[in-house]
C-alpha positions in Angstrom: 7.7 -21.0 -46.8 4.7 -21.1 -44.4 6.7 -23.1 -41.9 9.5 -20.5 -41.9 7.0 -17.7 -41.6 5.4 -19.4 -38.6 8.7 -19.9 -36.9 9.6 -16.2 -37.6 6.3 -15.2 -36.2 6.8 -17.1 -32.9 10.4 -15.8 -32.6 9.2 -12.2 -33.2 6.5 -12.5 -30.5 8.9 -14.0 -28.0 11.4 -11.2 -28.5 8.7 -8.5 -28.4 7.5 -9.9 -25.1 11.1 -9.7 -23.8 11.2 -6.1 -25.1 8.0 -5.3 -23.3 9.4 -6.8 -20.0 12.4 -4.4 -20.3 9.9 -1.6 -20.7 8.2 -2.7 -17.5 11.6 -2.7 -15.7 12.1 0.9 -16.8 8.7 1.9 -15.5 9.3 0.2 -12.2 12.7 1.9 -11.9 11.1 5.3 -12.5 8.5 4.7 -9.8 11.2 3.5 -7.4 13.1 6.8 -7.9 10.0 8.8 -7.3 9.3 7.0 -4.0 12.9 7.1 -2.8 14.2 10.5 -4.1 11.6 13.2 -4.5 14.3 15.6 -5.8 14.9 13.4 -8.9 11.3 13.3 -10.1 12.2 14.8 -13.5 14.7 12.0 -14.3 12.1 9.5 -12.9 9.4 10.7 -15.2 11.7 10.6 -18.2 12.6 7.0 -17.4 8.9 6.1 -17.0 8.1 7.8 -20.3 10.8 5.8 -22.0 9.4 2.6 -20.4 5.9 3.4 -21.6 7.1 4.0 -25.2 9.0 0.7 -25.1 5.9 -1.2 -23.9 3.7 0.4 -26.5 6.2 -0.3 -29.3 6.5 -3.9 -28.1 2.7 -4.3 -28.1 2.6 -2.9 -31.7 5.3 -5.3 -32.7 3.5 -8.3 -31.1 0.2 -7.3 -32.9 2.1 -6.9 -36.2 3.6 -10.4 -35.9 0.4 -12.0 -34.7 -1.6 -10.6 -37.6 1.2 -11.4 -40.0 0.9 -7.9 -41.5 3.8 -7.0 -43.7 3.1 -3.2 -43.6 2.8 -3.2 -39.8 6.0 -5.1 -39.4 7.8 -2.7 -41.6 6.4 0.2 -39.6 7.6 -1.5 -36.5 11.1 -1.7 -37.9 11.1 2.0 -38.7 9.8 2.8 -35.1 12.6 0.6 -33.6 15.3 2.1 -35.7 14.2 5.6 -34.7 14.3 4.6 -31.0 17.7 2.9 -31.4 19.2 6.1 -32.9 17.7 8.3 -30.1 18.8 5.9 -27.4 22.4 5.6 -28.8 22.6 9.4 -28.8 21.2 9.7 -25.3 23.5 7.0 -23.8 26.5 8.6 -25.5 25.5 12.0 -24.2 25.0 10.9 -20.7 28.2 8.9 -20.7 30.2 11.9 -21.8 28.6 14.3 -19.4 28.5 12.0 -16.4 30.7 14.4 -14.4 28.2 17.2 -15.0 25.5 14.9 -13.7 27.4 14.1 -10.5 28.0 17.9 -10.0 24.2 18.4 -10.1 23.7 15.4 -7.7 26.3 17.0 -5.4 24.3 20.3 -5.5 21.1 18.4 -4.8 22.7 16.8 -1.7 23.7 20.2 -0.5 20.1 21.3 -0.8 18.9 18.3 1.1 21.5 18.9 3.8 20.5 22.6 4.3 16.7 21.8 4.1 16.9 19.8 7.3 14.8 21.2 10.2 17.1 22.7 12.8 17.9 21.7 15.5 18.5 18.1 14.4 16.5 15.9 16.7 17.2 12.2 17.5 14.1 11.2 15.6 15.0 13.2 12.5 12.8 12.2 9.5 14.3 14.4 6.8 15.6 13.2 3.4 19.1 13.1 4.8 17.9 10.8 7.6 16.5 8.5 4.9 19.8 8.5 3.1 21.7 7.8 6.4 19.5 4.8 7.2 19.7 3.6 3.6 23.5 3.9 3.0 24.6 3.3 6.6 26.3 6.7 6.8 26.1 9.8 9.0 26.1 13.5 8.3 27.7 15.4 5.4 31.3 14.4 5.7 31.0 12.3 8.9 29.3 11.9 12.3 31.3 14.9 13.6 28.8 17.1 11.7 26.4 16.5 14.6 26.8 17.5 18.2 24.5 14.6 19.0 24.1 12.2 16.1 20.4 11.3 15.4 19.1 7.8 15.5 19.4 7.5 11.7 23.2 7.5 12.1 23.2 4.2 14.0 23.3 0.9 12.2 19.9 -0.8 12.6 21.5 -4.3 13.1 24.5 -3.5 15.3 23.4 -0.2 16.9 26.9 1.1 16.2 27.5 4.7 15.1 28.2 5.0 11.4 31.3 7.2 11.1 31.5 7.6 7.3 29.8 10.7 5.7 26.9 10.4 3.3 28.0 12.9 0.6 30.6 10.7 -1.0 28.7 7.5 -0.5 25.7 9.1 -2.1 27.7 10.3 -5.1 29.4 6.9 -5.5 26.0 5.2 -5.3 24.5 7.4 -8.0 27.6 7.0 -10.3 27.5 3.2 -10.0 23.7 3.1 -10.6 24.1 5.5 -13.6 26.7 3.2 -15.1 24.4 0.2 -14.6 21.6 2.2 -16.3 23.7 2.9 -19.3 24.6 -0.8 -19.6 20.9 -1.6 -19.3 20.1 0.9 -22.0 22.6 -0.9 -24.3 20.8 -4.2 -23.6 17.5 -2.5 -24.6 19.2 -1.3 -27.8 20.4 -4.8 -28.5 17.0 -6.3 -28.0 15.5 -3.6 -30.2 17.9 -4.5 -33.0 17.0 -8.1 -32.7 13.3 -7.3 -32.8 13.8 -5.0 -35.8 15.7 -7.7 -37.7 13.1 -10.4 -37.0 10.3 -8.0 -38.0 12.0 -7.1 -41.2 12.7 -10.8 -42.2 9.1 -11.7 -41.2 7.7 -8.9 -43.3 9.7 -10.2 -46.3 8.6 -13.8 -45.6 5.0 -12.7 -45.5 5.3 -11.0 -48.9 7.1 -13.9 -50.4 4.5 -16.3 -49.2 1.7 -14.2 -50.7 3.6 -14.1 -54.0 4.0 -17.8 -54.1 0.4 -18.4 -53.2 -0.6 -16.1 -56.1 1.6 -17.7 -58.8 1.5 -21.2 -57.4 -2.0 -21.8 -56.1 -2.7 -25.0 -54.4 
């Protein structure tokens, strides 16, 4: 029994560490969004908050397994199940309302486009210019949006003018990354379920070991 408890303890700690690493990925993603897109700070802070919660939960689970505490492991199971339910609801909600999200992203792009300093100078340093350099695009619907396309419209490697507009490329980029994020969330949910299962089995194993030691002392 002690051997099986030890094996479960090691497995639980390993999966809790994996769970914590996923939380770190979420925090890094949120920070990346803040740096790249100042207009999406709300979403970034939500992602960072989720990542921090995941890291704290993983630390609690690791401590519970390390101390071989039945009560702490059972509490960890409850915490994980609550997180799983909330995340399943969130993923389902955002998957269903993805079109609404893209509409808001489209409005945000409009705001960025109209917030540019006029006249547009060759060395334009606006958010739109950052998107143009990043996605190799030019203007709203194309390079014809400018009388004289700024430097950000030219490919940094070939110096050729990017003809394609940024609006659709930006929407496609967000839609693709949003789908990836939903899949990543499903991976997190899967890891949470594994951690919850291991913690539950470990808690029972600890209780059984205690009972055996009580009734069958060495």
